[in-house]
BAPA-297960 format. One record per residue: residue number from 1; z, y, x of N, C-alpha, C, O in turn; residue in one letter. Coordinates in steps of 0.05 Angstrom, whole numbers. Example, Ala and Ser with C-alpha at 12.3 -4.5 7.8 and 13.67 -1.06 7.14 Angstrom:
2
+-----+--------+--------+--------+--------+--------+--------+--------+--------+--------+--------+--------+--------+-----+
:   n :     nz :     ny :     nx :    caz :    cay :    cax :     cz :     cy :     cx :     oz :     oy :     ox : res :
+-----+--------+--------+--------+--------+--------+--------+--------+--------+--------+--------+--------+--------+-----+
:   1 :    156 :   -114 :    264 :    156 :    -90 :    246 :    156 :    -66 :    264 :    169 :    -66 :    285 :   A :
:   2 :    142 :    -45 :    257 :    143 :    -21 :    273 :    157 :      1 :    258 :    161 :     23 :    268 :   S :
+-----+--------+--------+--------+--------+--------+--------+--------+--------+--------+--------+--------+--------+-----+
# end
This chain:
116
+-----+--------+--------+--------+--------+--------+--------+--------+--------+--------+--------+--------+--------+-----+
:   n :     nz :     ny :     nx :    caz :    cay :    cax :     cz :     cy :     cx :     oz :     oy :     ox : res :
+-----+--------+--------+--------+--------+--------+--------+--------+--------+--------+--------+--------+--------+-----+
:   1 :   4274 :   5849 :   1034 :   4257 :   5825 :   1043 :   4229 :   5839 :   1056 :   4212 :   5843 :   1038 :   M :
:   2 :   4222 :   5846 :   1080 :   4205 :   5851 :   1093 :   4190 :   5830 :   1092 :   4198 :   5806 :   1090 :   R :
:   3 :   4166 :   5838 :   1092 :   4131 :   5815 :   1092 :   4110 :   5817 :   1079 :   4094 :   5802 :   1067 :   G :
:   4 :   4113 :   5846 :   1086 :   4082 :   5860 :   1070 :   4061 :   5833 :   1084 :   4047 :   5815 :   1074 :   A :
:   5 :   4067 :   5841 :   1112 :   4035 :   5827 :   1118 :   4035 :   5796 :   1118 :   4020 :   5785 :   1134 :   E :
:   6 :   4052 :   5782 :   1101 :   4056 :   5753 :   1094 :   4047 :   5753 :   1068 :   4048 :   5731 :   1057 :   E :
:   7 :   4039 :   5767 :   1058 :   4030 :   5771 :   1023 :   3997 :   5765 :   1025 :   3985 :   5780 :   1040 :   L :
:   8 :   3983 :   5748 :   1013 :   3951 :   5743 :   1010 :   3947 :   5741 :    991 :   3959 :   5725 :    977 :   D :
:   9 :   3915 :   5763 :    976 :   3911 :   5765 :    946 :   3891 :   5742 :    948 :   3879 :   5737 :    969 :   S :
:  10 :   3887 :   5727 :    926 :   3873 :   5698 :    924 :   3851 :   5718 :    919 :   3853 :   5742 :    921 :   S :
:  11 :   3822 :   5696 :    909 :   3807 :   5711 :    895 :   3816 :   5723 :    867 :   3805 :   5745 :    865 :   E :
:  12 :   3829 :   5718 :    847 :   3838 :   5730 :    833 :   3855 :   5759 :    831 :   3879 :   5758 :    836 :   D :
:  13 :   3842 :   5784 :    824 :   3862 :   5802 :    839 :   3887 :   5811 :    827 :   3903 :   5829 :    833 :   P :
:  14 :   3885 :   5790 :    805 :   3912 :   5792 :    789 :   3939 :   5779 :    805 :   3963 :   5787 :    804 :   Q :
:  15 :   3928 :   5760 :    820 :   3950 :   5735 :    827 :   3951 :   5745 :    859 :   3932 :   5750 :    874 :   E :
:  16 :   3983 :   5747 :    862 :   3988 :   5753 :    893 :   4005 :   5730 :    901 :   4017 :   5717 :    883 :   L :
:  17 :   4006 :   5725 :    923 :   4025 :   5696 :    938 :   4033 :   5705 :    961 :   4024 :   5721 :    977 :   Y :
:  18 :   4059 :   5688 :    962 :   4076 :   5697 :    993 :   4072 :   5670 :   1000 :   4076 :   5650 :    986 :   L :
:  19 :   4062 :   5672 :   1031 :   4059 :   5660 :   1048 :   4079 :   5639 :   1057 :   4095 :   5654 :   1069 :   N :
:  20 :   4088 :   5617 :   1058 :   4114 :   5615 :   1066 :   4117 :   5583 :   1084 :   4098 :   5567 :   1082 :   M :
:  21 :   4135 :   5577 :   1096 :   4133 :   5551 :   1107 :   4157 :   5529 :   1094 :   4180 :   5538 :   1090 :   R :
:  22 :   4152 :   5506 :   1091 :   4167 :   5490 :   1074 :   4174 :   5466 :   1091 :   4155 :   5450 :   1091 :   I :
:  23 :   4191 :   5456 :   1105 :   4190 :   5426 :   1111 :   4173 :   5430 :   1132 :   4171 :   5409 :   1144 :   A :
:  24 :   4159 :   5447 :   1141 :   4145 :   5452 :   1171 :   4118 :   5455 :   1161 :   4098 :   5453 :   1176 :   G :
:  25 :   4116 :   5459 :   1137 :   4084 :   5460 :   1123 :   4078 :   5482 :   1113 :   4094 :   5491 :   1097 :   K :
:  26 :   4056 :   5495 :   1119 :   4049 :   5520 :   1101 :   4048 :   5517 :   1071 :   4040 :   5496 :   1060 :   N :
:  27 :   4054 :   5535 :   1061 :   4044 :   5546 :   1028 :   4051 :   5567 :   1018 :   4070 :   5578 :   1027 :   H :
:  28 :   4035 :   5581 :    993 :   4032 :   5598 :    983 :   4045 :   5596 :    957 :   4040 :   5580 :    940 :   A :
:  29 :   4060 :   5615 :    957 :   4080 :   5623 :    930 :   4076 :   5642 :    921 :   4082 :   5665 :    929 :   A :
:  30 :   4056 :   5627 :    889 :   4058 :   5652 :    869 :   4070 :   5675 :    867 :   4093 :   5666 :    866 :   L :
:  31 :   4073 :   5702 :    867 :   4094 :   5721 :    852 :   4084 :   5728 :    832 :   4064 :   5742 :    832 :   L :
:  32 :   4099 :   5717 :    805 :   4101 :   5726 :    786 :   4120 :   5733 :    764 :   4135 :   5717 :    753 :   D :
:  33 :   4116 :   5760 :    760 :   4130 :   5778 :    740 :   4136 :   5775 :    714 :   4154 :   5784 :    701 :   T :
:  34 :   4111 :   5758 :    706 :   4118 :   5749 :    680 :   4131 :   5728 :    676 :   4131 :   5722 :    652 :   G :
:  35 :   4146 :   5710 :    691 :   4145 :   5684 :    692 :   4183 :   5690 :    690 :   4188 :   5702 :    711 :   C :
:  36 :   4204 :   5687 :    680 :   4225 :   5696 :    679 :   4241 :   5678 :    703 :   4254 :   5692 :    720 :   E :
:  37 :   4240 :   5658 :    706 :   4256 :   5633 :    711 :   4232 :   5625 :    737 :   4209 :   5620 :    733 :   L :
:  38 :   4249 :   5625 :    763 :   4227 :   5616 :    794 :   4233 :   5582 :    790 :   4254 :   5571 :    787 :   T :
:  39 :   4199 :   5567 :    790 :   4193 :   5545 :    782 :   4187 :   5531 :    814 :   4178 :   5547 :    830 :   V :
:  40 :   4191 :   5504 :    825 :   4195 :   5489 :    844 :   4187 :   5468 :    836 :   4201 :   5455 :    821 :   I :
:  41 :   4149 :   5458 :    848 :   4145 :   5434 :    836 :   4159 :   5411 :    849 :   4169 :   5413 :    871 :   P :
:  42 :   4161 :   5388 :    835 :   4173 :   5368 :    845 :   4174 :   5346 :    873 :   4190 :   5331 :    884 :   S :
:  43 :   4138 :   5360 :    876 :   4136 :   5340 :    906 :   4153 :   5356 :    923 :   4162 :   5342 :    941 :   R :
:  44 :   4161 :   5381 :    924 :   4175 :   5394 :    945 :   4206 :   5391 :    944 :   4221 :   5400 :    961 :   L :
:  45 :   4213 :   5381 :    925 :   4250 :   5376 :    924 :   4253 :   5345 :    924 :   4242 :   5331 :    907 :   V :
:  46 :   4275 :   5334 :    949 :   4282 :   5309 :    942 :   4293 :   5304 :    915 :   4307 :   5323 :    906 :   R :
:  47 :   4289 :   5282 :    900 :   4309 :   5271 :    874 :   4334 :   5275 :    874 :   4346 :   5282 :    853 :   R :
:  48 :   4347 :   5272 :    903 :   4378 :   5265 :    908 :   4390 :   5304 :    908 :   4414 :   5310 :    908 :   K :
:  49 :   4370 :   5321 :    908 :   4374 :   5345 :    900 :   4378 :   5363 :    880 :   4389 :   5385 :    877 :   A :
:  50 :   4361 :   5344 :    863 :   4365 :   5351 :    840 :   4385 :   5358 :    821 :   4398 :   5337 :    816 :   I :
:  51 :   4395 :   5382 :    805 :   4416 :   5380 :    788 :   4409 :   5384 :    769 :   4386 :   5394 :    767 :   R :
:  52 :   4425 :   5379 :    747 :   4423 :   5373 :    717 :   4425 :   5404 :    708 :   4442 :   5421 :    715 :   H :
:  53 :   4404 :   5407 :    691 :   4409 :   5437 :    681 :   4395 :   5431 :    645 :   4377 :   5416 :    637 :   T :
:  54 :   4413 :   5450 :    632 :   4407 :   5448 :    606 :   4391 :   5490 :    604 :   4394 :   5505 :    586 :   T :
:  55 :   4377 :   5494 :    627 :   4357 :   5511 :    614 :   4331 :   5495 :    616 :   4325 :   5476 :    630 :   R :
:  56 :   4316 :   5514 :    594 :   4284 :   5502 :    588 :   4267 :   5527 :    597 :   4278 :   5546 :    608 :   T :
:  57 :   4241 :   5527 :    592 :   4217 :   5535 :    606 :   4201 :   5533 :    581 :   4196 :   5511 :    572 :   L :
:  58 :   4192 :   5560 :    567 :   4174 :   5559 :    548 :   4145 :   5581 :    555 :   4148 :   5605 :    554 :   I :
:  59 :   4122 :   5571 :    560 :   4103 :   5589 :    567 :   4091 :   5608 :    544 :   4096 :   5610 :    520 :   T :
:  60 :   4077 :   5620 :    557 :   4071 :   5647 :    541 :   4062 :   5644 :    516 :   4066 :   5660 :    497 :   A :
:  61 :   4047 :   5614 :    517 :   4026 :   5613 :    493 :   4048 :   5591 :    467 :   4039 :   5581 :    446 :   N :
:  62 :   4078 :   5588 :    479 :   4099 :   5579 :    464 :   4100 :   5543 :    474 :   4114 :   5528 :    461 :   G :
:  63 :   4086 :   5535 :    492 :   4087 :   5507 :    501 :   4113 :   5504 :    522 :   4120 :   5514 :    544 :   T :
:  64 :   4125 :   5483 :    504 :   4145 :   5476 :    527 :   4145 :   5457 :    560 :   4138 :   5434 :    564 :   A :
:  65 :   4154 :   5472 :    575 :   4144 :   5456 :    607 :   4172 :   5429 :    606 :   4196 :   5432 :    605 :   V :
:  66 :   4159 :   5411 :    606 :   4185 :   5390 :    618 :   4201 :   5399 :    655 :   4193 :   5399 :    678 :   T :
:  67 :   4220 :   5403 :    643 :   4238 :   5395 :    676 :   4259 :   5384 :    670 :   4275 :   5380 :    651 :   I :
:  68 :   4254 :   5380 :    702 :   4271 :   5357 :    711 :   4299 :   5358 :    721 :   4314 :   5340 :    729 :   L :
:  69 :   4303 :   5390 :    720 :   4327 :   5400 :    734 :   4328 :   5423 :    748 :   4308 :   5437 :    744 :   G :
:  70 :   4350 :   5432 :    768 :   4345 :   5454 :    786 :   4357 :   5448 :    820 :   4373 :   5430 :    827 :   W :
:  71 :   4342 :   5467 :    836 :   4353 :   5461 :    852 :   4343 :   5481 :    883 :   4330 :   5502 :    882 :   S :
:  72 :   4350 :   5472 :    899 :   4351 :   5501 :    920 :   4328 :   5492 :    939 :   4328 :   5469 :    948 :   T :
:  73 :   4309 :   5508 :    945 :   4290 :   5508 :    973 :   4292 :   5519 :    986 :   4292 :   5543 :    981 :   L :
:  74 :   4297 :   5506 :   1014 :   4292 :   5523 :   1040 :   4268 :   5528 :   1054 :   4253 :   5512 :   1064 :   K :
:  75 :   4265 :   5559 :   1052 :   4231 :   5563 :   1066 :   4234 :   5580 :   1085 :   4256 :   5588 :   1093 :   T :
:  76 :   4212 :   5588 :   1095 :   4219 :   5614 :   1118 :   4187 :   5624 :   1113 :   4166 :   5612 :   1110 :   Y :
:  77 :   4196 :   5652 :   1112 :   4172 :   5671 :   1111 :   4177 :   5686 :   1143 :   4199 :   5693 :   1152 :   V :
:  78 :   4156 :   5687 :   1155 :   4159 :   5684 :   1176 :   4182 :   5676 :   1196 :   4186 :   5652 :   1192 :   G :
:  79 :   4200 :   5688 :   1218 :   4219 :   5678 :   1221 :   4238 :   5681 :   1204 :   4259 :   5682 :   1218 :   D :
:  80 :   4246 :   5683 :   1178 :   4265 :   5694 :   1161 :   4264 :   5664 :   1140 :   4247 :   5652 :   1127 :   T :
:  81 :   4296 :   5662 :   1147 :   4300 :   5638 :   1126 :   4304 :   5650 :   1098 :   4318 :   5671 :   1096 :   E :
:  82 :   4291 :   5636 :   1075 :   4295 :   5648 :   1041 :   4298 :   5624 :   1028 :   4282 :   5605 :   1029 :   V :
:  83 :   4328 :   5626 :   1012 :   4329 :   5600 :   1002 :   4318 :   5613 :    968 :   4319 :   5636 :    959 :   L :
:  84 :   4307 :   5589 :    956 :   4294 :   5596 :    928 :   4306 :   5576 :    913 :   4307 :   5551 :    916 :   I :
:  85 :   4315 :   5592 :    895 :   4329 :   5570 :    871 :   4317 :   5572 :    845 :   4315 :   5593 :    833 :   H :
:  86 :   4308 :   5548 :    836 :   4292 :   5550 :    814 :   4295 :   5518 :    797 :   4304 :   5497 :    804 :   G :
:  87 :   4284 :   5527 :    772 :   4279 :   5494 :    753 :   4262 :   5481 :    775 :   4257 :   5490 :    797 :   L :
:  88 :   4252 :   5456 :    763 :   4239 :   5440 :    785 :   4220 :   5422 :    761 :   4231 :   5410 :    742 :   V :
:  89 :   4191 :   5423 :    765 :   4184 :   5408 :    740 :   4159 :   5392 :    759 :   4150 :   5403 :    780 :   S :
:  90 :   4149 :   5368 :    751 :   4128 :   5360 :    758 :   4097 :   5369 :    750 :   4076 :   5360 :    759 :   D :
:  91 :   4100 :   5390 :    727 :   4071 :   5405 :    722 :   4057 :   5417 :    731 :   4033 :   5420 :    726 :   L :
:  92 :   4082 :   5435 :    762 :   4076 :   5459 :    774 :   4059 :   5444 :    805 :   4066 :   5423 :    816 :   F :
:  93 :   4039 :   5460 :    812 :   4027 :   5457 :    835 :   4039 :   5474 :    861 :   4044 :   5460 :    880 :   V :
:  94 :   4045 :   5505 :    862 :   4055 :   5521 :    872 :   4079 :   5530 :    863 :   4084 :   5536 :    839 :   D :
:  95 :   4098 :   5533 :    884 :   4127 :   5549 :    873 :   4110 :   5576 :    868 :   4091 :   5589 :    877 :   V :
:  96 :   4132 :   5578 :    846 :   4127 :   5605 :    829 :   4147 :   5607 :    832 :   4165 :   5590 :    828 :   T :
:  97 :   4151 :   5638 :    841 :   4172 :   5657 :    844 :   4171 :   5677 :    816 :   4152 :   5692 :    811 :   L :
:  98 :   4191 :   5674 :    799 :   4190 :   5690 :    780 :   4202 :   5726 :    783 :   4199 :   5743 :    801 :   G :
:  99 :   4212 :   5726 :    763 :   4224 :   5752 :    764 :   4249 :   5751 :    767 :   4260 :   5773 :    765 :   I :
: 100 :   4263 :   5732 :    770 :   4297 :   5719 :    773 :   4298 :   5725 :    804 :   4316 :   5738 :    815 :   D :
: 101 :   4276 :   5713 :    818 :   4275 :   5718 :    851 :   4264 :   5743 :    853 :   4281 :   5758 :    864 :   W :
: 102 :   4239 :   5755 :    848 :   4240 :   5785 :    865 :   4265 :   5800 :    852 :   4269 :   5815 :    872 :   L :
: 103 :   4278 :   5804 :    841 :   4303 :   5817 :    827 :   4326 :   5807 :    845 :   4342 :   5822 :    855 :   E :
: 104 :   4326 :   5785 :    849 :   4350 :   5777 :    870 :   4349 :   5783 :    895 :   4371 :   5783 :    907 :   D :
: 105 :   4321 :   5790 :    911 :   4309 :   5786 :    929 :   4300 :   5814 :    941 :   4289 :   5817 :    963 :   N :
: 106 :   4309 :   5835 :    921 :   4301 :   5855 :    915 :   4277 :   5870 :    925 :   4277 :   5890 :    939 :   Y :
: 107 :   4254 :   5856 :    914 :   4227 :   5855 :    918 :   4209 :   5885 :    904 :   4201 :   5888 :    881 :   V :
: 108 :   4206 :   5901 :    928 :   4190 :   5924 :    915 :   4160 :   5918 :    925 :   4150 :   5912 :    946 :   L :
: 109 :   4147 :   5925 :    893 :   4114 :   5919 :    888 :   4103 :   5941 :    884 :   4110 :   5953 :    863 :   W :
: 110 :   4083 :   5953 :    900 :   4070 :   5980 :    894 :   4051 :   5973 :    881 :   4030 :   5971 :    893 :   D :
: 111 :   4051 :   5968 :    851 :   4019 :   5963 :    840 :   4008 :   5982 :    843 :   3986 :   5976 :    852 :   F :
: 112 :   4010 :   6001 :    841 :   3991 :   6031 :    851 :   3975 :   6024 :    875 :   3951 :   6031 :    875 :   A :
: 113 :   3983 :   6011 :    897 :   3975 :   6007 :    926 :   3954 :   5992 :    928 :   3935 :   5993 :    944 :   G :
: 114 :   3961 :   5973 :    902 :   3945 :   5941 :    909 :   3911 :   5953 :    905 :   3902 :   5969 :    889 :   V :
: 115 :   3899 :   5942 :    923 :   3868 :   5942 :    929 :   3851 :   5934 :    900 :   3852 :   5910 :    895 :   K :
: 116 :   3838 :   5947 :    885 :   3824 :   5937 :    866 :   3794 :   5929 :    877 :   3777 :   5919 :    862 :   K :
+-----+--------+--------+--------+--------+--------+--------+--------+--------+--------+--------+--------+--------+-----+
# end
């Protein structure tokens, strides 16, 4: 997917976000290579669209994250429709695009070229 112009660095140089539109509103999704699975905040998903899953999510410090289920979210990056499949949780504020999404979408990240 092309879209380097859609990437924004936050104040923290370790965080990078992908700007997208969800249901006509602008959102920033965190690109997180340290997260194995993509997580979607529950406020962005209709309850009827949440499917049962047996998947679990454990944070780096070993804390279990409450998961409501699994869903697919239709988003737009620029004019390109992008589907995000992920776990749904009440505990997340931003969409977190994990390594699963990055690999599924063939994202190439130039770490050496990131400005410091």
